[in-house]
C-alpha positions as CSV (number, residue, x, y, z in Angstrom):
1,M,-0.2,0.2,-0.2
2,A,2.9,2.5,0.8
3,L,4.0,2.0,-2.9
4,H,0.3,2.4,-4.4
5,S,0.3,5.6,-2.4
6,R,3.4,7.1,-4.3
7,L,1.5,6.3,-7.4
8,S,0.2,9.3,-9.7
9,V,-3.1,8.7,-11.3
10,T,-2.0,7.5,-14.7
11,Q,0.4,5.5,-12.8
12,R,-2.5,3.5,-10.7
13,V,-4.8,3.4,-14.2
14,L,-1.6,1.4,-16.1
15,L,-1.2,-0.9,-13.1
16,A,-4.9,-1.4,-13.3
17,V,-4.7,-2.5,-16.7
18,L,-1.6,-4.5,-16.0
19,C,-3.4,-6.4,-13.3
20,F,-6.8,-6.8,-15.1
21,P,-7.5,-10.0,-13.5
22,L,-7.6,-8.1,-10.0
23,L,-9.3,-5.3,-11.7
24,P,-12.8,-5.4,-10.0
25,F,-11.0,-5.9,-6.7
26,Y,-8.9,-3.0,-7.4
27,L,-11.7,-0.2,-8.6
28,C,-13.4,-1.1,-5.4
29,Y,-10.4,0.1,-3.5
30,L,-10.0,3.1,-5.6
31,C,-13.8,4.2,-4.6
32,C,-12.9,3.3,-1.2
33,C,-9.8,5.0,-0.3
34,A,-9.5,8.0,-3.0
35,T,-11.5,10.2,-0.6
36,E,-8.9,9.7,2.1
37,E,-5.7,9.8,0.5
38,D,-4.6,13.2,0.7
39,A,-5.3,13.5,4.5
40,N,-3.6,10.1,5.4
41,E,-0.2,10.8,3.3
42,Q,1.3,12.6,5.8
43,E,0.4,9.9,8.4
44,E,1.4,7.0,6.2
45,H,5.1,8.7,5.5
46,R,5.6,8.9,9.2
47,L,4.5,5.1,9.9
48,E,6.4,4.1,7.2
49,R,9.8,5.6,8.7
50,M,8.7,3.9,12.0
51,E,8.2,0.6,9.9
52,Q,11.7,1.0,8.3
53,G,13.6,1.5,11.4
54,K,12.3,-1.5,12.9
55,Q,13.3,-3.5,9.8
56,N,17.0,-2.5,10.3
57,A,17.0,-3.6,13.7
58,V,16.2,-7.3,13.0
59,E,19.3,-7.2,11.1
60,G,17.8,-8.8,7.8
61,S,16.4,-11.8,9.6
62,C,13.2,-13.1,8.4
63,N,10.8,-13.8,11.3
64,V,7.9,-14.6,9.3
65,G,9.2,-17.9,7.8
66,F,7.4,-20.1,9.6
67,A,4.1,-18.1,9.3
68,E,0.7,-20.1,7.7
69,A,1.1,-21.1,3.9
70,G,-1.0,-18.5,1.9
71,K,-0.5,-15.5,3.4
72,Y,2.4,-14.6,1.4
73,Q,3.2,-13.9,-2.5
74,Q,6.2,-13.4,-4.3
75,A,7.5,-10.7,-6.4
76,E,10.0,-11.4,-8.7
77,V,12.4,-8.6,-9.5
78,F,14.7,-9.3,-12.8
79,T,18.3,-7.8,-12.5
80,G,20.4,-9.5,-15.2
81,S,21.0,-13.1,-15.2
82,T,20.2,-13.0,-11.6
83,I,16.7,-13.6,-9.8
84,Q,15.8,-11.9,-6.7
85,V,12.8,-13.4,-4.6
86,E,11.5,-11.1,-2.0
87,I,8.7,-12.1,0.0
88,H,5.8,-9.4,0.8
89,P,2.4,-9.5,2.6
90,I,-0.7,-9.8,1.1
91,N,-2.6,-7.2,2.6
92,R,-6.6,-6.7,2.6
93,T,-6.8,-3.0,3.8
94,Q,-4.5,0.2,3.8
95,R,-4.4,0.2,7.7
96,L,-3.3,-3.7,7.9
97,S,0.0,-3.3,6.6
98,K,1.0,-0.2,9.2
99,K,0.2,-2.4,12.1
100,L,2.2,-5.6,11.4
101,S,5.8,-5.9,11.0
102,F,7.3,-8.0,8.8
103,G,10.8,-7.2,8.9
104,K,13.2,-7.5,5.6
105,A,12.4,-10.3,3.2
106,R,14.8,-13.0,3.1
107,K,16.4,-13.1,-0.5
108,E,17.4,-15.9,-2.2
109,T,19.6,-16.4,-5.3
110,R,18.4,-18.8,-8.3
111,E,21.3,-19.9,-10.4
112,N,21.4,-23.1,-12.3
113,N,18.2,-23.9,-10.8
114,T,19.6,-24.6,-7.4
115,I,18.5,-22.4,-4.5
116,Y,21.4,-20.7,-2.0
117,D,20.3,-19.3,1.1
118,N,23.0,-16.3,1.8
119,K,22.2,-16.0,5.7
120,G,20.8,-19.5,6.8
121,F,18.1,-20.6,8.7
122,V,19.4,-21.1,12.5
123,D,18.0,-17.7,14.3
124,D,14.9,-17.4,12.8
125,T,14.1,-21.4,12.8
126,I,14.5,-21.4,16.5
127,K,13.1,-18.0,17.1
128,T,10.1,-18.8,15.2
129,Q,8.6,-22.1,14.4
130,N,5.4,-22.6,12.2
131,S,2.3,-24.5,13.4
132,K,2.7,-26.9,10.2
133,E,6.4,-27.4,11.4
134,K,5.3,-28.6,14.7
135,T,5.2,-32.3,14.1
136,N,4.4,-34.3,16.8
137,Y,4.4,-38.2,16.5
138,A,2.9,-40.9,18.5
139,Y,5.0,-43.0,21.0
140,P,5.6,-45.7,21.1
141,W,6.8,-46.4,17.5
142,D,3.5,-47.3,15.2
143,R,5.6,-49.8,13.2
144,S,4.3,-48.2,9.7
145,N,8.1,-46.9,9.0
146,L,11.6,-46.6,10.1
147,K,11.7,-43.2,8.5
148,S,9.4,-40.2,9.3
149,F,9.6,-39.5,5.5
150,P,8.4,-41.6,2.8
151,V,11.8,-42.6,0.9
152,D,12.0,-45.2,-1.9
153,L,16.0,-45.6,-1.5
154,G,15.9,-47.7,-4.7
155,K,15.5,-44.1,-6.5
156,F,18.0,-42.4,-4.8
157,K,21.0,-45.1,-6.3
158,Q,22.0,-42.8,-8.9
159,L,22.1,-39.6,-6.7
160,D,23.8,-41.7,-4.2
161,A,26.5,-42.7,-6.1
162,Y,27.3,-39.4,-7.5
163,S,26.9,-36.8,-4.4
164,S,29.1,-39.4,-2.1
165,K,31.7,-39.0,-4.5
166,V,32.0,-35.4,-5.1
167,K,35.8,-34.0,-4.5
168,A,36.1,-31.8,-1.5
169,K,36.2,-27.9,-2.6
170,S,37.7,-24.7,-1.2
171,N,34.9,-23.7,0.4
172,V,31.3,-24.8,1.7
173,E,29.5,-22.8,-1.0
174,V,31.4,-24.0,-3.9
175,L,31.0,-27.8,-2.4
176,V,26.9,-27.5,-2.1
177,Q,26.5,-26.3,-5.7
178,E,28.3,-29.3,-6.6
179,V,27.1,-31.8,-4.2
180,V,23.3,-31.1,-4.8
181,K,23.7,-30.4,-8.7
182,Q,21.8,-33.4,-9.6
183,A,19.3,-32.9,-6.9
184,H,15.7,-31.6,-8.2
185,S,13.9,-31.7,-5.0
186,E,14.4,-30.8,-1.0
187,L,14.1,-34.1,0.0
188,E,17.0,-34.8,-3.1
189,K,18.9,-32.1,-1.4
190,V,19.0,-33.0,1.8
191,R,19.8,-36.8,0.5
192,A,22.9,-35.7,-1.3
193,I,24.4,-33.5,1.6
194,W,23.4,-36.5,3.7
195,M,25.7,-38.9,1.6
196,W,28.4,-36.7,1.0
197,V,29.0,-36.1,4.8
198,T,28.5,-39.8,5.8
199,H,30.8,-40.4,2.9
200,N,33.3,-37.9,3.5
201,I,33.9,-37.0,6.9
202,E,35.9,-39.0,9.3
203,Y,35.2,-38.8,13.1
204,D,38.2,-37.2,14.8
205,V,39.3,-39.6,17.3
206,E,41.9,-37.4,18.4
207,G,39.7,-34.3,18.7
208,F,37.6,-36.6,21.1
209,H,40.0,-37.0,23.8
210,N,41.8,-33.8,23.2
211,P,38.9,-30.9,23.1
212,G,41.9,-28.3,22.1
213,L,42.5,-30.4,18.8
214,R,38.7,-30.3,17.7
215,C,37.2,-28.9,14.8
216,G,33.8,-27.1,15.1
217,A,33.6,-24.7,12.7
218,A,31.8,-26.1,9.4
219,E,34.7,-24.5,7.0
220,E,37.2,-26.2,9.4
221,V,35.5,-29.5,9.4
222,L,35.3,-29.2,5.5
223,R,39.1,-28.4,5.2
224,T,40.5,-31.1,7.5
225,G,37.8,-33.7,6.3
226,K,37.3,-34.7,10.0
227,G,35.1,-33.4,13.1
228,V,33.5,-34.7,15.9
229,C,29.6,-34.7,16.6
230,G,29.4,-30.9,16.7
231,G,31.5,-30.6,13.5
232,Y,29.5,-33.1,11.6
233,A,26.1,-31.3,12.7
234,S,27.6,-27.8,11.8
235,L,28.8,-28.9,8.1
236,F,25.3,-30.3,7.7
237,Q,23.6,-27.3,9.0
238,K,25.4,-24.7,6.6
239,M,25.2,-27.0,3.7
240,C,21.5,-27.2,4.2
241,S,21.1,-23.8,4.6
242,L,23.4,-22.6,1.5
243,A,20.8,-25.6,-0.5
244,G,17.9,-23.5,0.7
245,I,16.9,-26.1,3.3
246,K,15.7,-25.2,6.6
247,C,17.9,-27.0,9.2
248,V,18.9,-26.8,12.8
249,E,21.5,-28.2,15.4
250,V,20.0,-30.4,18.3
251,S,21.8,-30.8,21.1
252,G,21.3,-33.8,23.8
253,Y,22.1,-36.9,25.6
254,S,22.9,-39.9,23.4
255,K,23.8,-43.7,23.9
256,G,26.8,-43.8,22.1
257,Y,30.7,-44.4,23.0
258,G,31.3,-45.0,26.3
259,Y,27.3,-45.7,27.2
260,Q,26.5,-48.6,29.8
261,Q,23.0,-49.6,30.6
262,G,21.7,-48.2,33.7
263,M,23.6,-44.9,33.4
264,H,22.1,-41.7,34.2
265,F,22.6,-38.2,32.3
266,T,23.4,-35.0,33.8
267,G,25.1,-31.6,33.1
268,Q,26.1,-30.4,29.6
269,S,25.2,-32.4,26.7
270,D,27.4,-34.9,25.0
271,H,26.4,-35.1,21.6
272,A,24.9,-32.9,18.6
273,W,22.8,-34.1,15.5
274,N,20.2,-32.1,13.1
275,A,16.4,-31.6,12.6
276,V,15.7,-30.5,9.0
277,V,12.1,-29.2,7.5
278,L,11.0,-31.4,4.6
279,E,7.4,-30.1,3.4
280,E,6.5,-28.2,6.3
281,K,7.4,-30.9,9.0
282,W,10.4,-31.4,10.9
283,H,13.1,-34.5,10.4
284,L,15.6,-36.0,12.0
285,L,18.9,-37.5,11.2
286,D,22.5,-37.9,12.8
287,S,25.5,-37.8,10.3
288,T,27.8,-38.5,13.0
289,W,26.3,-42.2,13.4
290,G,25.5,-42.2,9.8
291,A,29.1,-42.0,8.7
292,G,30.6,-45.3,10.8
293,K,32.1,-46.5,13.9
294,C,34.8,-45.9,16.4
295,N,36.4,-49.1,18.2
296,D,36.2,-49.9,21.6
297,D,38.9,-47.6,23.0
298,C,37.9,-44.4,20.4
299,S,41.2,-44.8,18.9
300,K,40.3,-45.6,15.4
301,F,37.7,-44.7,13.1
302,T,35.8,-47.1,10.5
303,F,33.5,-45.6,7.7
304,Q,30.3,-48.0,7.7
305,Y,27.2,-46.3,6.4
306,D,24.1,-46.7,8.4
307,E,21.0,-45.9,6.6
308,F,18.9,-46.0,9.8
309,Y,20.1,-42.5,11.0
310,F,18.6,-40.7,8.2
311,L,15.2,-39.0,8.6
312,T,14.8,-41.6,11.4
313,H,11.2,-42.0,12.9
314,P,11.0,-40.0,16.0
315,A,9.5,-42.7,18.1
316,L,13.0,-45.1,17.5
317,F,15.6,-41.9,17.2
318,V,14.3,-41.1,20.8
319,G,15.7,-44.6,22.0
320,N,19.2,-43.2,21.9
321,H,18.8,-39.5,21.2
322,F,17.4,-37.6,24.0
323,P,17.6,-33.4,23.3
324,L,18.1,-30.8,25.9
325,E,15.1,-29.0,24.5
326,R,11.9,-31.2,24.5
327,K,10.5,-30.3,21.2
328,W,13.0,-31.7,19.1
329,Q,12.1,-35.1,20.3
330,L,9.0,-34.2,18.1
331,L,6.7,-37.1,20.0
332,E,3.4,-36.9,21.6
333,P,3.4,-37.0,24.5
334,P,7.3,-36.5,24.9
335,L,9.5,-38.6,26.9
336,S,11.2,-37.9,30.4
337,L,14.7,-38.3,31.0
338,R,14.2,-40.7,33.3
339,Q,12.1,-42.8,30.6
340,F,14.9,-42.5,28.1
341,E,17.5,-43.8,30.7
342,N,15.6,-46.8,31.8
343,A,14.7,-47.7,28.1
344,L,16.7,-50.4,26.5
345,D,19.3,-49.4,23.9
346,K,18.5,-51.1,20.6
347,K,21.2,-50.7,18.3
348,S,20.4,-49.2,14.8
349,C,20.8,-52.8,13.3
350,F,18.0,-54.1,15.5
351,Y,15.5,-52.2,13.5
352,N,17.7,-52.5,10.0
353,L,17.0,-56.5,10.5
354,G,13.6,-56.1,10.7
355,L,12.8,-56.4,14.3
356,L,9.7,-54.7,15.7
357,S,10.0,-55.2,19.7
358,I,11.7,-56.8,22.6
359,L,10.5,-58.0,25.9
360,P,11.0,-57.1,28.5
361,E,11.9,-53.3,27.4
362,S,13.8,-52.4,30.7
363,P,17.7,-52.8,30.5
364,Q,17.6,-54.5,33.8
365,I,16.0,-58.0,34.2
366,Q,15.7,-60.6,37.4
367,A,15.8,-64.2,36.9
368,G,13.0,-65.5,38.5
369,R,11.9,-68.2,41.3
370,E,13.3,-70.8,38.9
371,G,16.3,-69.0,38.0
372,K,15.1,-68.1,34.5
373,A,15.0,-65.2,32.5
374,T,12.9,-65.0,29.3
375,V,13.8,-62.7,26.3
376,M,11.4,-62.8,23.3
377,I,11.9,-60.5,20.1
378,E,9.3,-60.3,17.2
379,S,10.6,-59.5,13.6
380,S,8.8,-58.7,10.7
381,S,10.4,-61.7,8.8
382,P,12.7,-65.0,9.8
383,V,16.0,-63.7,11.6
384,Q,18.6,-65.8,13.3
385,F,20.0,-65.0,16.6
386,M,22.3,-65.8,18.8
387,H,23.3,-64.8,22.7
388,T,26.3,-64.6,24.8
389,L,26.1,-64.6,28.9
390,N,29.5,-63.0,30.0
391,E,30.8,-63.3,26.6
392,K,30.4,-66.7,26.6
393,Q,27.4,-68.7,24.4
394,E,25.9,-70.7,27.4
395,D,23.0,-71.1,29.9
396,G,20.7,-70.5,27.5
397,I,17.9,-72.1,25.2
398,L,17.1,-70.0,22.3
399,T,13.9,-71.4,20.0
400,L,13.4,-69.7,16.5
401,R,10.0,-68.7,15.3
402,P,9.1,-67.5,11.8
403,D,8.1,-64.0,13.3
404,G,11.1,-63.6,16.1
405,M,12.5,-65.8,18.9
406,K,12.5,-66.9,22.2
407,L,15.4,-66.8,24.5
408,E,15.3,-68.7,28.2
409,I,18.2,-68.0,30.2
410,Y,19.6,-70.4,33.2
411,P,22.5,-68.8,34.8
412,Q,24.6,-71.1,36.9
413,Q,25.9,-68.6,39.0
414,S,24.3,-66.0,41.3
415,G,24.9,-62.2,40.9
416,K,24.9,-59.8,37.9
417,H,25.5,-60.8,34.6
418,S,25.7,-59.3,31.0
419,L,23.3,-60.7,28.7
420,K,23.9,-59.7,24.9
421,I,21.6,-60.5,22.0
422,Y,23.0,-60.9,18.4
423,A,21.0,-61.4,15.4
424,K,21.9,-61.6,11.1
425,N,19.9,-62.2,8.1
426,H,19.6,-66.1,6.8
427,D,21.6,-65.4,4.0
428,A,24.4,-62.7,5.7
429,G,27.1,-65.7,6.2
430,K,28.3,-66.0,9.8
431,K,28.4,-62.4,11.0
432,Y,26.0,-61.9,13.4
433,S,25.1,-57.9,14.7
434,F,24.9,-56.9,18.2
435,V,21.5,-55.6,18.8
436,C,21.0,-54.8,22.5
437,E,22.4,-56.1,26.5
438,Y,20.6,-56.9,29.4
439,Q,21.9,-56.5,33.0
440,L,20.6,-59.6,34.5
441,Q,20.7,-60.2,38.3
442,C,20.0,-63.7,39.4
443,K,19.5,-64.8,42.9
444,S,18.5,-68.4,42.5
445,V,20.5,-71.3,40.5
446,N,18.5,-73.6,38.9
447,K,21.1,-76.8,38.7
448,E,18.7,-79.0,36.7
449,M,19.2,-76.9,33.4
450,R,22.8,-76.9,33.7
451,L,23.5,-77.4,29.6
452,P,26.5,-79.3,28.8
453,A,29.4,-77.4,27.2
454,G,29.4,-77.3,23.3
455,F,25.7,-76.9,23.4
456,S,24.3,-75.2,20.0
457,N,21.2,-73.3,19.8
458,P,18.7,-72.9,18.2
459,V,16.7,-75.8,19.9
460,G,13.3,-77.6,18.2
461,P,12.7,-77.5,14.8
462,S,12.0,-74.1,12.8
463,W,12.0,-72.3,9.3
464,L,15.7,-72.9,9.8
465,T,15.6,-76.7,10.0
466,E,13.3,-76.2,6.9
467,S,15.9,-74.4,4.8
468,K,18.3,-77.3,5.8
469,G,16.0,-79.9,4.4
470,L,13.9,-81.3,7.4
471,H,10.2,-81.0,7.3
472,R,7.2,-82.0,9.0
473,P,8.7,-82.6,12.3
474,T,6.8,-85.2,14.6
475,Q,8.0,-83.3,17.8
476,C,7.6,-79.8,16.7
477,G,8.3,-78.5,20.8
478,P,12.0,-78.1,21.6
479,L,11.9,-80.0,25.1
480,I,10.6,-83.5,25.6
481,H,9.8,-84.9,28.8
482,T,10.2,-88.7,29.0
483,Q,8.7,-90.6,31.9
484,D,10.3,-94.1,31.2
485,G,13.6,-92.6,29.2
486,R,12.6,-93.6,25.9
487,C,11.2,-91.6,22.8
488,S,11.3,-91.2,19.3
489,F,10.2,-88.5,16.7
490,G,11.0,-88.2,13.2
491,F,11.1,-85.8,10.2
492,S,10.7,-85.9,6.4
493,V,14.0,-85.6,4.7
494,E,15.1,-84.0,1.4
495,K,16.6,-87.3,-0.6
496,D,20.0,-86.1,-1.1
497,L,20.8,-85.5,2.4
498,S,22.4,-87.4,4.8
499,I,21.7,-87.5,8.5
500,T,23.6,-88.1,11.8
501,S,23.4,-87.6,15.2
502,D,24.5,-87.7,19.1
503,L,23.4,-87.3,22.6
504,I,25.2,-85.3,25.0
505,T,24.6,-84.6,28.7
506,A,26.1,-82.2,31.4
507,A,25.1,-84.8,34.3
508,F,28.1,-87.1,33.3
509,R,30.6,-87.9,31.0
510,M,29.9,-89.7,27.9
511,T,32.0,-91.9,25.9
512,D,31.8,-91.3,22.0
513,D,30.4,-94.9,21.6
514,E,27.5,-93.9,24.0
515,K,26.5,-90.7,22.5
516,R,25.9,-92.1,19.4
517,R,24.7,-95.7,20.4
518,H,22.0,-94.3,22.6
519,I,20.3,-93.2,19.1
520,F,18.7,-95.6,16.8
521,V,18.1,-93.9,13.5
522,S,16.0,-95.7,10.7
523,R,15.0,-94.2,7.2
524,N,12.4,-95.5,4.8
525,G,12.3,-93.4,1.6
526,D,12.1,-89.5,2.7
527,W,10.9,-90.6,6.3
528,V,13.8,-90.7,8.9
529,E,12.9,-91.7,12.4
530,F,15.2,-91.6,15.6
531,K,14.7,-93.9,18.6
532,I,16.4,-92.8,21.9
533,Q,16.9,-94.3,25.2
534,L,18.2,-92.5,28.1
535,P,21.1,-94.2,30.1
536,R,19.9,-92.6,33.3
537,A,17.9,-89.7,34.2
538,G,19.0,-86.4,33.4
539,L,18.6,-83.4,30.9
540,Y,20.1,-84.4,27.6
541,V,20.6,-82.4,24.4
542,F,20.1,-84.8,20.9
543,S,21.8,-83.0,18.0
544,I,20.8,-84.1,14.2
545,Y,23.5,-83.2,11.4
546,A,23.6,-83.3,7.7
547,K,25.5,-83.1,4.6
548,K,24.4,-83.1,0.9
549,T,25.3,-86.5,-0.2
550,S,27.0,-85.3,-3.2
551,A,29.5,-82.8,-0.8
552,P,33.0,-84.2,-0.7
553,G,34.2,-85.3,2.4
554,N,32.8,-86.0,5.7
555,S,31.8,-82.9,7.3
556,Y,28.1,-82.7,8.7
557,G,26.6,-79.5,9.3
558,F,24.6,-78.6,12.6
559,V,20.5,-78.7,11.8
560,C,18.6,-79.1,15.0
561,N,18.5,-79.8,18.7
562,Y,15.8,-80.9,20.9
563,L,16.3,-80.8,25.0
564,I,15.4,-84.5,26.2
565,S,14.3,-84.7,30.3
566,C,13.8,-87.7,32.7
567,T,13.5,-87.3,36.0
568,D,13.0,-90.8,36.8
569,S,16.3,-92.0,38.8
570,S,15.3,-95.8,38.4
571,V,15.8,-95.2,34.0
572,Q,18.9,-97.2,32.8
573,W,18.3,-98.2,29.6
574,P,21.4,-99.7,27.8
575,V,22.6,-98.6,24.3
576,F,21.1,-99.9,20.8
577,P,22.7,-102.6,18.9
578,L,25.8,-101.6,17.4
579,A,25.2,-100.5,13.7
580,Y,27.9,-101.7,11.3
581,A,28.8,-99.6,7.9
582,S,26.7,-102.1,6.0
583,W,23.5,-101.3,8.0
584,M,21.6,-99.0,5.5
585,E,19.7,-96.3,6.8
586,E,16.5,-97.7,5.2
587,Y,16.6,-100.6,6.8
588,E,14.7,-101.1,9.8
589,L,15.1,-102.5,13.3
590,V,11.5,-103.6,15.0
591,E,13.1,-105.7,17.9
592,P,15.4,-106.2,20.1
593,L,16.2,-102.4,20.5
594,V,18.5,-102.8,23.6
595,G,22.1,-103.6,22.7
596,V,22.7,-106.0,25.6
597,L,20.7,-109.0,25.8
598,P,20.1,-111.2,29.0
599,A,22.1,-114.5,28.8
600,N,20.7,-118.0,28.5
601,R,17.2,-116.5,27.2
602,D,15.6,-116.9,23.8
603,V,15.3,-113.6,21.7
604,H,12.8,-112.9,19.0
605,F,14.2,-110.7,16.3
606,K,12.1,-108.7,13.7
607,L,13.7,-106.6,11.3
608,K,13.1,-105.3,7.5
609,I,16.1,-105.4,5.5
610,P,14.9,-105.1,1.6
611,K,16.8,-106.4,-1.4
612,V,18.4,-109.3,0.3
613,A,18.6,-112.8,-0.4
614,A,18.7,-113.8,3.4
615,V,19.0,-112.9,6.7
616,S,20.5,-114.5,9.7
617,V,21.6,-114.5,13.6
618,S,25.0,-115.8,14.5
619,G,25.5,-117.1,17.9
620,T,26.6,-120.5,19.0
621,D,24.6,-121.7,16.2
622,T,23.6,-120.0,13.1
623,H,19.7,-119.6,12.8
624,K,18.0,-118.0,9.8
625,L,14.9,-115.7,9.9
626,T,12.1,-116.1,7.5
627,Q,10.7,-113.6,5.4
628,D,6.5,-112.5,5.9
629,V,4.3,-111.1,3.5
630,D,4.9,-107.5,5.0
631,G,8.6,-108.1,4.0
632,Y,9.6,-108.3,7.5
633,W,12.3,-111.0,8.7
634,T,11.6,-112.7,11.9
635,G,13.1,-115.6,14.1
636,T,14.3,-116.6,17.1
637,C,17.8,-117.0,18.4
638,S,19.3,-118.2,21.7
639,T,21.9,-116.7,23.8
640,R,23.0,-119.4,25.7
641,G,26.9,-119.6,26.1
642,C,27.2,-116.7,23.8
643,K,29.1,-113.4,24.7
644,D,27.4,-111.5,21.5
645,L,25.1,-112.1,18.9
646,N,25.4,-110.9,15.1
647,V,23.0,-110.2,12.8
648,M,24.1,-111.0,8.8
649,I,22.7,-110.6,5.5
650,Q,23.4,-112.6,2.2
651,E,22.7,-110.4,-0.6
652,K,22.6,-112.7,-3.3
653,H,21.4,-116.5,-3.3
654,N,24.7,-117.9,-4.7
655,D,26.9,-115.6,-2.4
656,R,29.3,-117.6,-0.2
657,S,29.6,-114.4,2.0
658,Y,27.8,-112.4,4.5
659,S,27.7,-109.1,5.9
660,F,27.4,-108.2,9.4
661,V,24.9,-105.3,10.2
662,L,24.1,-105.7,13.9
663,N,25.9,-106.5,16.7
664,Y,24.2,-107.3,20.2
665,Q,26.6,-107.9,23.5
666,V,25.1,-110.8,25.9
667,K,25.1,-110.2,29.7
668,N,27.4,-112.4,31.7
669,D,25.6,-114.4,34.6
């Protein structure tokens, strides 16, 4: 309105013609305001001078940068090849402009279709916040997305490759122009800057230990190529501001290097990160943690890019970032510092692996009266897990599920213990990633659940055993309770798999022969049956191993475990009969199943051995068995005067030689 008041009548008419679409409104204005112009002209000039004085005091910062959309229009002023954009308020009446002070408009220069802010956004971003930029997210995490902004990482492939490899420049302004050259949106600009910082600035381990050596200013971080968290945040904020992105540095507490479960946070902040505005909403990121990791004593930094900390969902970000200003949690309701301290620290790989939740949620847990503590994890897809108790893989029973796992810990000593959980994708080789840690307090020890050394997890059939060729288990649970010390179960097995197994316990020492001969395996087509007889009461681990029949060598890989428990102290089963190499998996033994026979007894035999001419039992005499209509070989043999009995087969009728397939010992009187 101040500009309009200084125009002549002719100029006003020309302006009206040029603004033809607004002509009806303009004519109304002329009619309403013309009679007052002369009387108010002097007053307008006085107010305009007062307004100009207030603007000079603002030092050029824009105090309305966060006001609601729709209240401003842009007037472009062309000066050569450079376009200057000034933001002016749209005013309905002449009086309104005199009552509100908008300060100097922010100026931006546009060259090569890239916008750079010459002033930065730090001051006005902190002082004034647009209601549309007050982004509040629900807590706890709703599992909808790891990020607060919809991102298709596949579309960033070319941009990531370009921006991460841009060579460092002499100053930040030149660097930003080069880094965002292929970016066409605010999101792409933020992404390009993020990729450059996380791939080109290394953590200053010397500066971490010696504050006097630290580089904090953006230009210094760029010059040296290194910085601590404050340097990362400063450079990132500077680059975003030059690219026209609203960005602030956020300070607070973190569960990073040196953090231990149960720590309390006081005093000054120990970490810095950034918040940026995209589509009028705030989003969080941490380029320091996105760049890589330091070793245990923070003496060496390794670039190890972590996508998790780019536009992280605030409900996840707050797991290990607590801002001093609560508003930068971007949560509703926000967490208290005590809640932050008492929350389990889940590493970024927890979510990168598709894990959704874990119970207990507190890092401090206790073993109950049974001497057991339980941890359960839910995942969005099958994941493999591992644990350590005091840095050893022991005292735990881990069962896999398609949507997670269950871990039962039985510490064999009272006191405090460190329980760490690791996870990996099935196709990730042998490397597991550390996901979280508990401090476990145990007051009561359950000696009955003492597991043998060398015990391997997971226990029980699962999606993992299926991936290794074992299907349709008859025993689905990981723990088998047997009253009389005997049990049996089976699997459908892929035809090209060879199976072996063993039985171990921590209750007493078993010989290698006993580990194998308390198990008897029979195979019929693709079905494998395991029969087990326990030597005495106790807790046993039954393990299955397999290899491809076409694979060279004799190396079998672990497939599955079962826990077998018997509490009857009267149980005392002997071994199964010794099976020679000529005993084939497809043979079936019905009786006798015990490998030690009583003396001076007639013993009945029943076996299924297909595709042979004859089956005999040899003691003091040789007794031929007869084959029934079902294909079973049956008959009786006496143990009188025998030390052992052997089952023999004749493969062809004209063969003069026999092959031993089974051996039975005979008890002495």
